[in-house]
N, C-alpha and C positions, 0 to 999 in steps of 0.2 A: 746363198743359192748362183748357180751359172747356166745361163742361157744363151744362146745365137743370136735374137732375133725379141727385145723385149716388146710385145705387142698386145700386151694386157694392159692392165690398168694405168700402169705408171708408164708404160709403152704408147699409149695416145699423147702424154704430152712430150714426147720425146718427137711424134713425128708430127706436131706442131711446130715447133720452133726451133726442134734440132737434130732434123734427119740423119746427119752421117754419124749421129754418135748410138745409133740403135743396132748398130751391126758389133760384137762382141769379134773378139781373133779365133780365130779355130778354135786355141786353149783356151778359149774366154774366162776373166777373172772370175775367179769365185768370193764369197760373200766374204769367208775367214779374210784370204789372203787380200783385200785393198783394205778390208776395215767395213766395206760396204756403205757407208756414211750411215745407215743406221745404228751400227754400234759404238754411234760416237760416246763414250763417254761423258761428253763437254756437255752434251745436252742433256744428259742425265741429270749431271750436277744442278745445270742452269735451273731445269724446273723444281728441281727439289729444294734450290735455295730462294726462288720466287722469282726465277729467271733476272733479265738484265733491266735495266732502269727503263727502259720502251717495254711499252705491252699493250697489245690487240686486245682493249674489254672496255668497259663500263667506262673505262678514264679518258680514253685517246680521245683528240678531238678531230672528231672526223667533221670533213666540210661540209655545210650545212647545202641543202639540194638545189633551194631556193638562191641563192648565192648567185647575184651575176658579177663579181668583179671582174675587172680587166687581168687579173693573173688568173681567170681561172682555164683550165685546157680540161676541157672534156671532149674524146668521141671515141669510137669502139671501130675493133677491129673485128671481123668475122672471116670464118674458114670453115672451109669442106676439104679435108684429109679423105685422099685413098689412099691404100699402101697395098702390098702384096709382097708374096715371097716364091719365087722360083715359079712353081706350076699353079701355087697356091690359089683359092676363090678372091678375088678384089674387097676388100673388107672399105667401110667409110665411116665417117662421122664428123658432126658438126660442133665449136667451138665459138665462143665469143670471150674476147676480151674487154673490159671498160674501162677504161684512162677516167678518172675522175679527181681531177685536182694532184694532190699527192700520195694518190693511190693506183693502183689498177688491180682490177678485180677479175681474175678468169676463171669460167664456168664452161664444165662440160654437161650438156646436157641438162635439167631442169633438179633434178637429183642426186647429179655428182658431186665429186670434189669440186672446192672450192678452194682459188691459191690467193689471198692478198700480199701484194709486194707495195711497199711505203719505199719511193724514193728517196727522201730525205734522209729516214732512218736504215737506208739498205736491209731490209728485214722481211722475212716472207712470216704470215698465218698461213697455216693448213688444216682444212677444217674441211672435216668429214659429218655431212649431214648425215647422215642416217646411221651413225654409232655417238653422233651428239660430241664430238670428240676435237680437241685442235692444240695443234703445236706449233712452235716457232724457231726459224734458224734465221739465222744473218750470214749475209753476206759475206764476212772477214772468216765465220768458220769454214764455210762451203769453201774457200778459195784454198785455205790451210789441208782442208783433204785433199784437194786435186791436186795440190803441192806434194804431198805427204804419196800419193799413188803415183808420179811419175818416177821415180827411182827405181818400182815394182816393177812397173811399166816396160821402163830402159833396160831391166834385165834378160827380158821376154826375147828368146831368138824368132822373131814375127817380124817380118819386112809392114803387113799391112800397121801391125803397134807402132813401129816405128814412123808411117807416116803418120799418123796420128797422133804423133808428140810433133812432129814437125810437118802439118801438112803445106803444100803449094802446091798451086794450080798454072797451069796456062789459059788466061783471059783470052776471051776474043768479043766482039761485038758486032751484033749487025741491027741498028736503029736503037728498038728500046730494048732489045736481049742478049740478055749476057750467058754467056758461056762460061762453065769452070771445069776444067779437066785435066784429069791425074790418070794413073795406073788404078786406083785404086778407089777413088769415089768421080762423078761427072754433076757436077748441076748444072741447071738448063733456067732460067729464070724470066720472067718475064715482067718489068717494069715501067712505072712512069714517075715522074719527080713529083717529090713530096710540094706540096702548095704552103708549109706553115712549115722553117724549119723549127720552132717547139713542138711540135709534135713529130717530127721525126728525132729529134732529141730523147721525148720519152718511149716510143715507140723504139728506139733501138736499146735505151736503159732496162729496159724490162725485156726485151727478146735476149739481151745477151745474158742478163740475170738469171730466166728463168732456164736457157739452156744449159746454163750449169747447174742450175738446181737440179736437173732433170738428171743427171751424171751421179749427182749425189746421192740420188734414190734411187738408184738403177748399178745394183753391182756388177752386173752383167755387161755394163756399158765399156767405152772405151775412152774418149774425151772430149772436150767439145769445142777443141782446137779447130777441126777444120769447118764447122759450122759459125763460127767466131771469125773465119778470114773471110768468108762469104761475107759475114752482114758487115766486116768492116771496109769492105769493095763498097758495101748499097752506103753504107753511112757516109764514105765518103763523096760521093754522088749524089748524094741526099736522093734514093730512090727509092720506094718502095716497089717490094716485090709481088704482084699481083699474081702471077702464079710461078711457082715452084717444084722442079722436077730431081728427084734425086734417083740415080743410079748407084750402088755399091757393089764391089767386089774385093769380098775380102782374101778372095787367093789370085786376085791379080784380075784385069782385065784380057779377058781372051773367049775367042768366039761363043755362043751357049753357055755363059756360065758366071749371068748376072744373078746374085742370089736375092736382091733387098729392093724394091723401087718403092718412092713413093711420091705422089705430087699433092700439094696444097696449093688453094686457092685463098686470097684473101680478098676482103673488101673492106673498106675506110669509110667510117660513115663518120662524119661530120655535127653529128646532132644527134644528143641522147634523147632513147624514147621515154617511155612512162611505162614500157617493159624491164628497161634498162633500171630505172630507177628502184623498179619492186624488188628486181634481182636486188642490187646493191644494198638496199635497206635490211635486205633479209640477211645480205652477208655481214653486215655489222650487227645485225642482232645476235648472229649466229657467233660473232665473235667475241660478243660480253659475257655471252649464257654460257656456251659450252664451258666445261670441265677441258682444264689443258693438263696434259700429260708431258713427259717427254718425249723426245724424237722415236724414240728404239721403241719404244711404246705404242705410237702412234703408227709407227709404220711396220712394226708386227701386227697389229689388229688389222690392218687394211691389207695385209696380204692372207689374213684369213680367210679374206670375203671371196 
């Protein structure tokens, strides 16, 4: 399946963490050409053979909510996302990412898909509460997929695609604002300093991993490299992006030629709430109880909805 802008189920994930990858090239890649992430036979084989050694299930050593150890790292990032394409009506939604010791739990709404990420294992669990299904993807598999896609992208005679493979920006600063400019993509960020370096490390670890996952799960997307470059600058300066606006120009920056804009406002909460606890416990229960399927099966069933 090819699409110019992924604004559906998976498009929401992209808009949250990886604005730049939502726009495919003018001749966007089809699922068959890129293998679409979803057609990975490796994921199929893992599920059939019981998967790898690590599992998100009833045997997983989840941290205790009541634990107050000095190593506990718990905070939440809420975001409000707004996006529009050309003259289309603006749309918006809210997300929450709960960081809970060695895990990050990402939620869209009360009944939407849940993504759990293990920092130590570098692995995702994807949970569909409606269909009661779950699957797993490890970061190494995603990295291999992205490397395999690069040669296909390099063969395309498309300037926007070439930029996405080697993104470079002119970066300027005005107090707490950072501006990343290019012919193809502009980012405008309002930032503030992190008050805890450990929170900064966890935040960017998850943000970068989820950025790659979004491309893996969206055959029409290009690469995550542009957003990763922006994140790298934030991380080097230990800056939290409180507001991030992106303008994308697949045909180059020309007057009245913007095709996609997204803005995201982030809020970082240092204390978790009772609602956070309930959502985390619910996600852990789902991970332990739901049927595990291959990534291909999970992906296909999700796109049938």
